[in-house]
Residue, then its C-alpha position, 0 to 999 in steps of 0.5 A: m509496545a507490541a509483545a513479542d510472544p509466539l501467538s501475538l509473533l503468529i498474528f503478525v505473520v498471518a497479518g503480513a500474508a494476508a496484507s500482502a496478498i490482498n495488495s496483490v489481487a485486490g489492494g488495500g492490504s494495509l487496511v488489514s496490517f495497520p490496524v493488528l499493528v495498533a490493536m497489538g499495542v503499537p503506537s499509531l504513528p510508529a506502526n505506520a512506519t513499520n507497516s510501510v517497512a514490513l511490507w515491501p519484501g512482500s511487494l518484492a515478492g508480488a513483483l517477481g511473480f508478475r515479471n512475466l507481465l512487464p514486456k509491454t509497460g516495462h519501460h515506464l518503469r523507467t520513466l517513473a523510477i525517479p519521480t516515485f522515489l522522490g515523491a516517496l522520500v517527501g512522504a516519508l519526510l512528512l511522516v517523521n515530521t508529524g507529531q503522534k497527536t496529530f498522526d491520531l487525529a489524521v489515520p481516521v482521515l487517511i483509512l476512510g479515503a483509502t476504503l473509499l478508494l477501494a470501494f468506488q475502485r470497480r467505477i475508477k477502474t471503468w472510468a480510467t479504461r473508457t476515458s479518452l483523455h490522454i496526457p503526456v508522459a511528464g503530466g504522467m509523471a508529476i501526478q506519479f510523484f503525489v501518488a509517492v508521496y501519499g505512499g511513502y506517508f500513509g499508502a493504503g489505496m496508493g495502488i488504485m491511485m496508479l492503476a487510475a493515473f496509468s490508464l491516462f498516458v500508459e497503453g496495456n491491459i489492466h494485468e499489466l498495468n497490475a504488474m507496473k504497479t505493483w513495482l512501483g509501489l515496491f519503489i515506494n515502499f523501500a524508498a520510505s523504508v530506508l528514511l523511516l528505519q533511520q529515523g528509529l520509528v520501526v518496531l523491529v520485532p513486529a516487523l520482521a514477523l510481518t516481513v516473513g508473512s508477507i513474502g509468501g503472501g505476495y509472491w503466492a497471491a501474485r502467481v494466483s490472482q488473475r484466477v481469485d474473484s478480486e471483486k468478492l475480496r474487495v467488497w470484504i476488505a472495503a467493508y471492513g475497512f469502513v468498521m476501521s475507520a469508524v473505529f480510530i474516530w471513535r479512538a481519536l474522538g476518546r482522546 
Protein backbone atom coordinates (compact mmCIF):
# COMPACT_ATOMS: atom_id res chain seq x y z
CA MET A 1 0.00 0.00 0.00
CA ALA A 2 1.08 3.60 -0.56
CA ALA A 3 3.67 5.16 1.73
CA ALA A 4 2.78 8.13 3.95
CA ASP A 5 6.18 9.80 4.20
CA PRO A 6 6.47 13.54 3.45
CA LEU A 7 7.81 13.02 -0.09
CA SER A 8 4.96 10.64 -0.98
CA LEU A 9 2.39 13.05 0.42
CA LEU A 10 3.92 15.88 -1.60
CA ILE A 11 3.73 13.77 -4.76
CA PHE A 12 0.02 13.09 -4.08
CA VAL A 13 -0.67 16.80 -3.47
CA VAL A 14 1.03 17.78 -6.73
CA ALA A 15 -0.78 14.99 -8.62
CA GLY A 16 -4.13 16.15 -7.22
CA ALA A 17 -3.46 19.78 -8.17
CA ALA A 18 -2.37 18.78 -11.68
CA ALA A 19 -5.35 16.47 -12.21
CA SER A 20 -7.94 19.05 -11.14
CA ALA A 21 -6.26 21.81 -13.14
CA ILE A 22 -6.19 19.60 -16.24
CA ASN A 23 -9.84 18.62 -15.73
CA SER A 24 -10.82 22.29 -15.63
CA VAL A 25 -8.81 23.26 -18.71
CA ALA A 26 -8.69 20.29 -21.09
CA GLY A 27 -10.11 17.17 -19.38
CA GLY A 28 -8.34 13.89 -18.70
CA GLY A 29 -6.89 14.73 -15.30
CA SER A 30 -7.41 11.19 -14.02
CA LEU A 31 -4.87 10.05 -16.60
CA VAL A 32 -2.34 11.76 -14.32
CA SER A 33 -3.58 11.05 -10.80
CA PHE A 34 -4.67 7.42 -11.26
CA PRO A 35 -1.28 6.16 -12.59
CA VAL A 36 0.49 8.09 -9.81
CA LEU A 37 -1.58 6.24 -7.19
CA VAL A 38 -0.75 2.89 -8.79
CA ALA A 39 2.94 3.80 -9.11
CA MET A 40 3.00 4.71 -5.42
CA GLY A 41 1.78 1.26 -4.42
CA VAL A 42 -2.03 1.48 -4.36
CA PRO A 43 -3.68 -1.50 -6.17
CA SER A 44 -5.63 -0.43 -9.24
CA LEU A 45 -9.14 -1.03 -7.88
CA PRO A 46 -8.76 1.00 -4.65
CA ALA A 47 -6.61 3.49 -6.61
CA ASN A 48 -9.56 4.15 -8.90
CA ALA A 49 -11.93 4.55 -5.95
CA THR A 50 -9.43 6.77 -4.12
CA ASN A 51 -8.98 8.92 -7.21
CA SER A 52 -12.73 9.45 -7.61
CA VAL A 53 -13.21 10.41 -3.98
CA ALA A 54 -10.16 12.67 -3.84
CA LEU A 55 -10.94 14.71 -6.95
CA TRP A 56 -14.53 15.72 -6.21
CA PRO A 57 -13.52 18.60 -3.88
CA GLY A 58 -11.38 19.87 -6.74
CA SER A 59 -14.42 19.57 -8.99
CA LEU A 60 -16.34 21.67 -6.44
CA ALA A 61 -13.62 24.32 -6.45
CA GLY A 62 -13.63 24.34 -10.24
CA ALA A 63 -17.43 24.50 -10.36
CA LEU A 64 -17.44 27.53 -8.06
CA GLY A 65 -14.89 29.14 -10.34
CA PHE A 66 -17.25 28.67 -13.29
CA ARG A 67 -20.41 29.86 -11.52
CA ASN A 68 -20.44 33.16 -13.46
CA LEU A 69 -21.05 31.20 -16.70
CA LEU A 70 -24.18 29.36 -15.54
CA PRO A 71 -27.05 31.84 -16.13
CA LYS A 72 -27.73 30.60 -19.68
CA THR A 73 -27.39 26.84 -19.13
CA GLY A 74 -27.96 26.44 -15.40
CA HIS A 75 -31.56 25.27 -15.79
CA HIS A 76 -30.23 22.14 -17.50
CA LEU A 77 -28.48 21.20 -14.26
CA ARG A 78 -31.86 20.63 -12.63
CA THR A 79 -32.98 18.47 -15.56
CA LEU A 80 -29.81 16.37 -15.63
CA ALA A 81 -29.11 16.12 -11.90
CA ILE A 82 -31.24 13.02 -11.22
CA PRO A 83 -29.96 10.87 -14.14
CA THR A 84 -26.43 12.00 -13.28
CA PHE A 85 -26.68 10.91 -9.64
CA LEU A 86 -28.38 7.62 -10.53
CA GLY A 87 -25.88 6.79 -13.26
CA ALA A 88 -22.94 7.56 -10.97
CA LEU A 89 -24.32 5.23 -8.29
CA VAL A 90 -24.80 2.44 -10.85
CA GLY A 91 -21.23 2.90 -12.08
CA ALA A 92 -19.87 2.84 -8.53
CA LEU A 93 -21.87 -0.32 -7.78
CA LEU A 94 -20.35 -1.95 -10.87
CA LEU A 95 -16.90 -0.97 -9.63
CA VAL A 96 -17.55 -2.35 -6.14
CA ASN A 97 -18.63 -5.66 -7.66
CA THR A 98 -15.67 -5.92 -10.02
CA GLY A 99 -12.86 -8.20 -8.84
CA GLN A 100 -9.29 -6.90 -8.65
CA LYS A 101 -8.05 -9.20 -11.44
CA THR A 102 -10.93 -8.25 -13.72
CA PHE A 103 -10.34 -4.56 -13.11
CA ASP A 104 -6.61 -4.94 -13.79
CA LEU A 105 -7.50 -6.35 -17.21
CA ALA A 106 -10.02 -3.56 -17.84
CA VAL A 107 -7.68 -0.71 -16.87
CA PRO A 108 -5.59 -0.64 -20.09
CA VAL A 109 -8.77 -0.56 -22.17
CA LEU A 110 -10.28 2.19 -20.02
CA ILE A 111 -7.12 4.32 -20.12
CA LEU A 112 -6.71 3.83 -23.87
CA GLY A 113 -10.35 4.72 -24.46
CA ALA A 114 -10.04 7.89 -22.36
CA THR A 115 -6.81 8.80 -24.15
CA LEU A 116 -8.43 8.38 -27.57
CA LEU A 117 -11.28 10.62 -26.48
CA LEU A 118 -8.75 13.23 -25.39
CA ALA A 119 -6.67 12.84 -28.55
CA PHE A 120 -9.71 13.37 -30.77
CA GLN A 121 -11.32 15.96 -28.51
CA ARG A 122 -10.88 18.74 -31.06
CA ARG A 123 -12.60 16.73 -33.79
CA ILE A 124 -15.36 15.75 -31.39
CA LYS A 125 -15.91 19.41 -30.50
CA THR A 126 -15.87 20.40 -34.19
CA TRP A 127 -18.43 17.74 -34.99
CA ALA A 128 -20.48 18.76 -31.99
CA THR A 129 -20.61 22.42 -33.01
CA ARG A 130 -21.35 21.71 -36.68
CA THR A 131 -23.90 18.94 -36.33
CA SER A 132 -27.48 19.82 -37.15
CA LEU A 133 -28.73 16.85 -35.16
CA HIS A 134 -30.84 17.78 -32.17
CA ILE A 135 -32.40 15.37 -29.74
CA PRO A 136 -35.16 15.95 -27.17
CA VAL A 137 -34.22 16.66 -23.59
CA ALA A 138 -35.40 13.17 -22.59
CA GLY A 139 -32.83 11.71 -24.97
CA GLY A 140 -30.19 13.96 -23.46
CA MET A 141 -31.11 12.72 -20.00
CA ALA A 142 -30.68 9.10 -21.15
CA ILE A 143 -27.27 9.85 -22.66
CA GLN A 144 -26.21 11.66 -19.49
CA PHE A 145 -27.24 8.63 -17.41
CA PHE A 146 -24.88 6.34 -19.35
CA VAL A 147 -22.06 8.90 -19.26
CA ALA A 148 -22.54 9.06 -15.49
CA VAL A 149 -22.38 5.25 -15.27
CA TYR A 150 -18.98 5.39 -16.96
CA GLY A 151 -17.99 8.28 -14.70
CA GLY A 152 -18.93 6.41 -11.55
CA TYR A 153 -16.95 3.38 -12.74
CA PHE A 154 -13.77 5.02 -14.04
CA GLY A 155 -14.30 8.63 -15.05
CA ALA A 156 -11.35 9.67 -17.23
CA GLY A 157 -12.73 11.24 -20.41
CA MET A 158 -16.29 11.63 -19.14
CA GLY A 159 -16.08 15.41 -19.53
CA ILE A 160 -15.41 15.05 -23.25
CA MET A 161 -18.38 12.70 -23.54
CA MET A 162 -20.59 15.25 -21.79
CA LEU A 163 -19.50 18.15 -24.00
CA ALA A 164 -20.28 16.12 -27.13
CA ALA A 165 -23.69 15.12 -25.72
CA PHE A 166 -24.58 18.68 -24.63
CA SER A 167 -24.13 19.94 -28.19
CA LEU A 168 -27.14 17.83 -29.20
CA PHE A 169 -29.67 19.43 -26.87
CA VAL A 170 -28.14 22.43 -25.02
CA GLU A 171 -27.64 25.95 -26.42
CA GLY A 172 -24.48 27.72 -25.28
CA ASN A 173 -20.87 28.51 -26.13
CA ILE A 174 -18.02 26.18 -25.22
CA HIS A 175 -17.26 27.99 -21.95
CA GLU A 176 -20.90 27.81 -20.82
CA LEU A 177 -21.05 24.10 -21.70
CA ASN A 178 -17.74 23.55 -19.91
CA ALA A 179 -19.17 25.17 -16.78
CA MET A 180 -22.18 22.83 -16.86
CA LYS A 181 -19.87 19.87 -17.49
CA THR A 182 -17.83 20.79 -14.43
CA TRP A 183 -20.89 20.91 -12.17
CA LEU A 184 -22.23 17.58 -13.45
CA GLY A 185 -18.78 16.04 -13.06
CA LEU A 186 -18.93 17.20 -9.45
CA PHE A 187 -22.29 15.43 -9.02
CA ILE A 188 -20.86 12.21 -10.50
CA ASN A 189 -17.75 12.18 -8.32
CA PHE A 190 -19.71 13.06 -5.18
CA ALA A 191 -22.39 10.38 -5.69
CA ALA A 192 -19.77 7.72 -6.44
CA SER A 193 -17.64 8.86 -3.50
CA VAL A 194 -20.40 8.29 -0.96
CA LEU A 195 -20.82 4.66 -2.03
CA LEU A 196 -17.09 3.95 -2.42
CA LEU A 197 -16.36 5.33 1.05
CA GLN A 198 -19.10 3.15 2.53
CA GLN A 199 -17.57 0.10 0.85
CA GLY A 200 -14.11 0.78 2.31
CA LEU A 201 -12.36 0.91 -1.07
CA VAL A 202 -10.77 4.30 -0.46
CA VAL A 203 -7.19 4.60 0.85
CA LEU A 204 -7.58 7.59 3.14
CA VAL A 205 -4.06 9.07 3.42
CA PRO A 206 -3.43 9.37 -0.34
CA ALA A 207 -7.04 10.52 -0.78
CA LEU A 208 -6.59 13.38 1.68
CA ALA A 209 -3.30 14.47 0.09
CA LEU A 210 -4.82 14.37 -3.40
CA THR A 211 -7.80 16.35 -2.11
CA VAL A 212 -5.59 19.12 -0.75
CA GLY A 213 -3.95 19.50 -4.14
CA SER A 214 -7.18 19.14 -6.12
CA ILE A 215 -8.93 22.02 -4.34
CA GLY A 216 -6.21 24.52 -5.19
CA GLY A 217 -5.65 23.20 -8.69
CA GLY A 218 -9.33 23.06 -9.60
CA TYR A 219 -10.20 26.60 -8.51
CA TRP A 220 -7.07 28.19 -9.95
CA ALA A 221 -7.53 26.53 -13.32
CA ALA A 222 -11.21 27.46 -13.54
CA ARG A 223 -10.34 31.11 -13.08
CA VAL A 224 -7.56 31.18 -15.67
CA SER A 225 -8.77 28.49 -18.09
CA GLN A 226 -9.81 30.99 -20.76
CA ARG A 227 -6.21 32.26 -20.92
CA VAL A 228 -4.56 28.82 -21.11
CA ASP A 229 -3.64 27.15 -24.40
CA SER A 230 -5.78 24.10 -23.78
CA GLU A 231 -4.90 22.62 -27.19
CA LYS A 232 -1.20 22.25 -26.35
CA LEU A 233 -2.05 20.86 -22.93
CA ARG A 234 -4.46 18.36 -24.51
CA VAL A 235 -1.75 17.09 -26.88
CA TRP A 236 0.73 16.56 -24.05
CA ILE A 237 -1.80 14.78 -21.84
CA ALA A 238 -2.91 12.57 -24.74
CA ALA A 239 0.71 11.59 -25.42
CA TYR A 240 1.15 10.80 -21.73
CA GLY A 241 -2.07 8.77 -21.83
CA PHE A 242 -0.78 6.60 -24.67
CA VAL A 243 2.38 5.92 -22.69
CA MET A 244 0.31 4.98 -19.63
CA SER A 245 -1.86 2.71 -21.79
CA ALA A 246 1.25 0.87 -22.93
CA VAL A 247 2.52 0.59 -19.35
CA PHE A 248 -0.74 -0.88 -18.06
CA ILE A 249 -1.02 -3.25 -21.02
CA TRP A 250 2.48 -4.49 -20.22
CA ARG A 251 1.51 -4.88 -16.54
CA ALA A 252 -1.63 -6.83 -17.47
CA LEU A 253 0.22 -9.15 -19.85
CA GLY A 254 2.94 -9.74 -17.27
CA ARG A 255 0.55 -11.09 -14.65
